[in-house]
N, C-alpha and C positions, 0 to 999 in steps of 0.2 A: 891859549893851549894851543890853539890850532895853528896859530903861527909860528910858534917856539917846536911845539911837535906835530906836523899836517900828518904823520903817519897812525896819527891817534884817531884822525877825522873820523874815519869808517869807524869805527868802535863804539863812536859817541853814541848817546841815546838819551833821552827826554826824561824825565823826573818830577814829578808835582807834591813838592813838600805840603805836609797837610798845617804845619804848625798849631797845633793844639794848643787852646789856652783855655783856661777855668772860664766855665760860662753857662748859662741856661738856656741850652736850642731848644728847639720846639722839631717836630717831627716834619716841617716843613722846611729845616735848616739841615745843612751839610755839618757833621759832626763826627767827634769822637768820643763815643759814650753816652751818646745822647739816644732820646725815642725815636724810632723807627717809625716812617711810614709802612706798616705793616697792614695787608687788608684785614678785615675784622674777621671774613669768611677762609681764611687761609689759615691752617694749625699752624702754631708756634714751633718752633725746629727744638727736639728735644734729643740728645746725646744718648744715648740705650748702650755702648760701647762699656767695657768695663774701664773705672777711671780709678783715680787713688787720691787722696789726702796726704802731703807729706807730713810723716810724723815730725816732733820735735826736734828731733836728732838729724834731719835734714837728709845726711847722707848716707843713713842706714834704714834700708828699705824694709829691715822688721817692724820699724816704727810707724809704716805708711797705715791709712785706714782706706782699706778695699771698697768700693764703693759698684755695687752690683743694681741699684736701680737708677732708671733713668732721670736725668738731671736736666732742667730746661736751658738752653744755650744765652751766654748774653749779649748784645750791642755792643759792637766796638766800633766798625767804621758804617757811616751811612755817607755818601756822594750823590749828589745831582749831576748832570751830565754839564748843565749850565756852570758850574763851580770846576770844573775838571779838565781843562786843557789839556790837549795830549795825551788824555788816559784814551783806549782804542775799548769804547762802549760798544757790546754786540750789536748788530742793527736791531733797530727797532725799541731797543733800550735806552733809557734814559735815568736811570736807578741803582747803584753800585751798594749793597748791603753786603756786610761783612758781620758773623758773628763767632763767637767759639763757645764752647763746652771749658769752662774756669778749671775744671780738676784734671791731674796729671794723668796722661795716657802712654803707654807703649812701653816698650823695652828696649836695650837696658834700663835699669831702675834711675841713671843719672843723665838719661835723656829725656826722661819723661817730661810733657809741656802738656799747654794746651792742643783742642782740635778744631779748627775751623772750618764752617760752613761760608760759601760765597752765592750771593743771588742777585742774579742781574734781573729788572722787571720795568714793567714801564708804569709813570706815576698817574696816567690815567687808571690805571686798574686796579687804585687803591682809594676810593673815594671816600671811602669810608676806615674809619684807621682801629685799630684795637688798641685803646689808652692804658690797660693794665696788664701788659705780659706776665707772666709767672716768672719767679724768681729763685735763683739756686737756694738750697739752704747751707750755711756754713762753707761757702766756699774758701778758697785758700785765700789768704791776704794777698793783695797786690795783685790779683788775677782778676778784678773787675773793674775797669776803666771808670772813672770819675767823668761825669758830662762835661763836654768841651766842645768851646766855638772852632773852627778852623780858619786860616788864613791860607789858602792855597798860594802857591809860589812854582812854576815853573823853571825848573833849571836844566842847563846842561849838563851831563857826568862824562866823564871816562872809566874805562874800565880799574878795577883793582889789580892788586897782583896776581891772582893765578887765574886774572879774564884775560888777559894781556897773554897772547902766543908766546909761545918760547923761545922762537926764533925773532920776533918783535922785542923781547925783553933783553935779549943778547944783543940786538942793535944800538937800544937806544938807553940802556941800563945807566953806561957812564955818565948819559947826557942827565937823566934825571937825576942823579948824584951830584951831579956839578950845577945842576939849577936850584940844588938845597943847599950848597955852598955859598953858591954867589949872590943870590938874593934872600935866603932864610925859609923860602917856603919849603915841603916837605911834598912830595908829590901825592901820595898817598892819603896822608892827612888834611893836605890845605884845598887839593886842586880834583881831585878826580871824584871820589863819591860822596854823596852828601850824607852826613849822620840824620838822626832821626826817624821820624814818623814818616812814610812818602809813599807812592806808586809808583811802578813801573821804575826806570833808572837800571842801575847796577847794583845789586844788593851791597851794603858796607859790611865790610867784617867777616864774609862769608871766609867757610874755611873749606878753599875748594872753588873748582871753576865751576861755572852754574853750567856749563857744557858738556859736564859728566855724565848726567843722567837724562832721561828722557821720560814720554809719557808711558807708562805700564800698560796701555791700552793699544794706540797706534803706534808707539815706537818714535814719534816725533817729538821736536827739542819743546823743551818748556819753557816758559817765559818769568820772570820774577813780577809778580801784580803788586805784592803789598809786603813792606815791614814795619812793624808795630816793635818800638824802642823802649826802654826804658829811662832813655836819657836821650835829650834833642841835641847835646855837644857836648864835647869832653874838657881835658886841660888844655888840648892842641888844636883840635877841629873848629873851637871858638871864633877865631883868628877869620877865618872866610866864611866860615857857617853860620853863626850866629847873628841876628837881623841887628840893626843898628838900633832898631826900639827898645831891644833889651840888653842893651849893653850899658853897664855904670856908666854915670856921666863923666867920670874922668879917662874912659878909654885903657884903664888899667889893665882890665880884663880878667874874668870871672873865674880865677885861678882857686878862691878861697869863697866860696858863695854864702858862706853862714859870716861874711863881714857886710859892716853897714854899708849901705849905697849900692848892694850886690842884689837888692830885692825883686828887680826886674827880671835879671838873670836867674835869680833862685826859682822863680815864679815861671819861667821858661824851661825849666830843666826837665819838669816832669810833671807838667800840669795833669796828667791824665791818674798820676798816681798809680802808674803800672810798675810792679817789680816779678815781672814771671820768672819761676826758679828762684826768686830768691834776687834777679837783677840780669834778665838774658832778654835775647831780641827773638822775634817771632816773625819766619818767612812765609808767606804764600806763596806758591808757584802755580801756574796755570798751563792747561794744554791749548792752544787755540786753533787746532786743528779737527780736535774733536767738536761735534755741534754743541754739547751740553759745559764745554770749556770744565772740563773734572780739575780740581786744583787738590795740591799735596801741601800738608804744614810741617813745617822744620822749626828747629830751636837751637840757640846756642847760647851757652851761659858765656857771661864776659867777666 
């Protein structure tokens, strides 16, 4: 990419794809949806905000069930620094833990989603681990991840459409289109941002530029920390982003996952069984200028 489009090199970022696959991780492992190395003497995080369980009508807010009581949060991602090349851990920390409340939050009703919390800690601070954390009751289907092992892969990404400055888009737009016409590769599907659950890099499928908003506390730009998706690839992105180990033997491409021979691709597509909001992506952004690195959670329905 940088040989063909040297103008994009200053905008490149590293992302860590997690490649969650069904497994039985322990608290000593990096995982998606697995048990956490949570100190036994530290209270488990609960969500005390008003939250909802979307009703059978889905798009009718009158069918939603409002919860006033606090609910325990659920583990989403645990990542040890030894498994996380390229991830900027705060000084003195070597363990990242992300949990979220699996119920819907916020307004307007069609943007309600989970609410995440992020913890950076030292492994040595948790010599004794909470083995049976509380679990929420009647959490929405597809909002609590199934335990998965992770297989981290560091990749280089380039910005999506809205994160390319307008003057640069005007300059290289025709060349990007020409690349598709001559090679069959679509920049935005195949060559820019990786799909799937990942840390860092450029958020994929984001509606708008990540430079459009900043930290509410200090006004500094926020950084993309984590994306948790409901699918690891789609009908186009598999051509460059689906690992070879997960491809059909005949290399025909996983366009129809229910076909015989596509079991590996099917198992890779949504191993954590997350379908937040019926099939959307959860984005966590953080401010690295504030000492406690506050975060904000966003949701996009696909």
